[in-house]
N, C-alpha and C positions, 0 to 999 in steps of 0.2 A: 453355613456349614460349620461344624465344630473344627477347631484347630487345636492340636496338642503335639507335644514332643516328648520323646523318651530318650534318655541318655544313660549309658552305662558308666556309672561312677565307680571307679575301682578304689577301694579303701584298704590300705595295707595295715593290718594289725598283727604285728609279729609275722608269722608265716601264713596267716589266714587271709582270705580275700572275701569280702562281702560285696555281692552284686546288688545294686539298688537302682531304682528308676527315679529319675529327676527331670526337671525342666518342664513339668506339666503346666500348661497355661491355657485353660479353656477359654475360647473366645478371643485369644490374642494371636497375631501372626507369629509363626515360629521360624520363618525364613528371613534372612537379611541378605542384602546384595542384589545384583542384577546381572543381566547379560547385555553388553554394550560394545560399541566400536571405539577404539582408541587409535589416534594418529601418532605414530612414533615421532618423538622430538629429537633434535640434535643432542647427542650425548647419551641418549637412551641405550640400554641393553636389557636383555630379557630378565636378568636377575633384579635389576633396578625397577623395572616395570612391575614384576611380580611382587616385589617387596611392598610397593606402593599400594597395590590393590588386593593383596592377600591371596595370591595364587602362586604356584611354583613355576619356575622358568621352564621346566620340562613339560608341564601341562600347556603353557602358552605355545611352546614349539609344536606340540602334538596337535592342539586344537586348530592351529593356523597353518599346519603342513609346512613348517619351516625346516628345510633339510639341514641347514647349518645355523645353530643358535647364535653363533658369533657374528653372523652377518644379517643385520636388519638395517633398513635405510630410513632416514628421516622422511616423513610423509607416508610411510607404509601404514596401512590400516590393519589393526589386529582386533580379532574378536576376543573379548574377555568375559568369562563367566566366573563371578566370585560369589555365588550363592553359598551361604552357610546356614546351618541349623543353630538356633539359639540354644546353648547348652543347658542353661538353667536360669530361672527368673528369680529376682529379688524385688522387694518393694522399692528401696532406694539404695543405690550403690553400684558396685562393679563386680562382674563375674568374668574371670579369665580361665578359659579352658586350655590347659597346657598343650596337649597334642595337637589341638586345632589351631593354636597360635592366634587366637582371637580374644579380644576384650569387648565385653558388652556392658554398656552403661545404662542404668535404669533410673527413672524418675517416676514416682507415683505408680509404681507397678508396671510401667510400660517401657519398652525399649526406646531409649532416646538417641543412642548412637552406638555404632560398632566400628572397631578398628583392628587391623592386623598388628601383631606385636612380635618382637624378638625376645627370645627366652634363653635360659641357661643351657649350655652344652651338656651332652649326656654324662660327661665326667664331672660336671659342676651343675647339677640340675636345680631348676627353680623349685622352691618349696611348695607344698600343698597346705591348705588350711584356710581358716577364716580369720581375717585380720581387720584392723581399723587404720584409717589414715591418721597419722600423728603430726605430720608437718607438710607444709606447702611452701616451697621456696622458688623464687625466681633468680636466675643467674647464680646457681648454687656453686659452692666450693666443693671439689671432690677430695675428701679425706681418704686416701687410698688404704683399704683394709690390709692388715698385716699379711693375710693369706695371699693377696695379690702381689704385695711386695716380695713375698717369698718366691712366688712364681717368676717375677721379674728377675730375681737373683739367679734362680735355677736356669733361666733361659739367657743369662748373661746380658740382660738389658740394664740400662741405667735405672736404678731403683729410686722411685720418687714416692714421697709421702703425702703430697698435697698438690692439687692443680687448681689454679685460680679460674674464675669465670672467663670465658672467651672461646675463640675458635678451636682451641686444642683440648677443651674440657669434654671428655666423653659423655658426660651427663647432659650435654646440650644446655638449653636455656631454662629447663624446668625440672624440679625434683618433687616427687610425691612420696614422702616417707611413710613406711608402715611400721606397726608395732612388732614386726619380726626384725630383730637386730640386724642392721646392715642391708636390709632389703627395701626396695622402692620401685616406683615406676618413674621413668625419666625419658627425656628426649635423647637424641643421639647426633653425633657429627658424622655418622656413617649410615645414611638412610637405607642403603642397599642391604644392611645387616638385619633389617626388620623382616619378619616372617621366616627367620632362621633361628637355629639353636646355637648361638655363638657367645653368649654373655657369660659372666661369672655368677649367674643366678638372678640378676635383676631383670626387670621388664622394660624393654625399649619400645618407644613409640616414634613414629615418623615425626619430624619437627612440626609439620603443619597440623598433624592430628593432636599432638599434646598441647599445642597452642589453642586449639578449639576446646579440648577437654578440661584443661587446668582451671579456667575461671568458673566452671560449673561445679567444682568440687568444694568440699568443706571438711574440716577436721572431724574425726569421729565416724565418717562414712565407712560402711562395710566394704571390704574387698575379699571376695571368695576366689581362691585358686583351686580349681577342680581338675580331675584327670579323667577325661572321657574321649577315648580315641574314636569310638563308634557311636553315632547318633542316628535316631530315626524319628521322623515327623510325619503327621498326617495333616494335610491342609487342603481345603476345598476339594475333598474327594480324592486327592492324589497322595501317594506314599513317597516320601523322600528319605534317602539314606546318605549319610556322609561318613566316609571311612578315612581316618588319618593314621599315619604310622605310629606305632607304639614306641615312641622315641626313647622313653625311659625304661622300657621292658617291664611294665607293671601290670599289663592287662592280659586276660585270657584270650585264646584265639577268637577272631571276630565272628566266625560263623555261629558258634554257640551263643554268643552274645546277641547276635541279630535274631536268631530263632527265639530266644527268650523275650526280646523286645517286641517282636512281631506277635507272639502269643499273648503277651500282656496287653497289647493294643488291639487284639482281635483282628490282626491284619494279615495273618499267614496266607490266606487264600487269595489275597489281593496283590501279592508281590510276584514279580517276574524273577524267580530264583536263579535261572541261568544268567540273567543279566547281573544279578547281585554277585554271583561268583566272579564275573569279570571285574566288577568294581572292587572286590576284595583283593584281587591281584594288583590292581592299579594303586589303590590307597592314595588317590589324588587329592583328597582333602577338600572336595567341592560337593555340595548337596546335589544329588541326582534323583530324578524321577524314576522309581522302580515299579510303578504301578503296572499290573498285568494288563496286557493288550493296549498299552499306551505307546504311541510312536513319539519318541523324543530325540530329535537330532543331536541334542547336546550330550546324549549318553553314548553316541556311536563313535 
């Protein structure tokens, strides 16, 4: 069966918005992730677990009928669904979809790995655009940007200009520099901050994930940062939709986007639109099967 994905990439040019379709990949899987059981470890909490696997704490609580998110016990089993739609394909390089908080790594035109990421807060958004990797550093020194030093001063913190490698360095053990001044992909000493919008614009990866990704990269590799809150995919005869919050307030209302994507893919008559309306209210950031007349317990 054919497999393809549509994504709504919102490009801001002055006051105008151009809606385009991307992520098409005939013959390639367009979904990543799985549904699996996870046993709670000592020291775990829902935010930490969600950050590790690319799902929100609220969704974990909902899917597992947890009345008090602050009370989970070691040994407790959780069902986790972290299916995501691949936002866009490139031949070799990285695609990061900002609202989705997902990084996709490609080699020879195929998806080689996917990871959840932490990104810039709404008041300090991560940039969009196409960039190249310019540096790859192990145990980096953090030269604190002047803008962050100014923020430290405003918040009456001790102003620092440099942090040496070690357990207090917020860059973690790896730095992947981009040709956007001051921007890069790095590890973190706060793993639970991954899959959140808390940084000063840089892209955070879980320490274990960046340790896997770093040796597979090289200077000059492309890194595309796109903005697609709404994604639609058809795979093996099923229609999937993933709706993420429009965190930077750059996208049009999702219903209109979804109608355009469905029409472009000739999928309008195959979609359970009442179910889709429910998913628009949730905006839970997980790919859901919205095929008409399909019983999917994960959607309920």
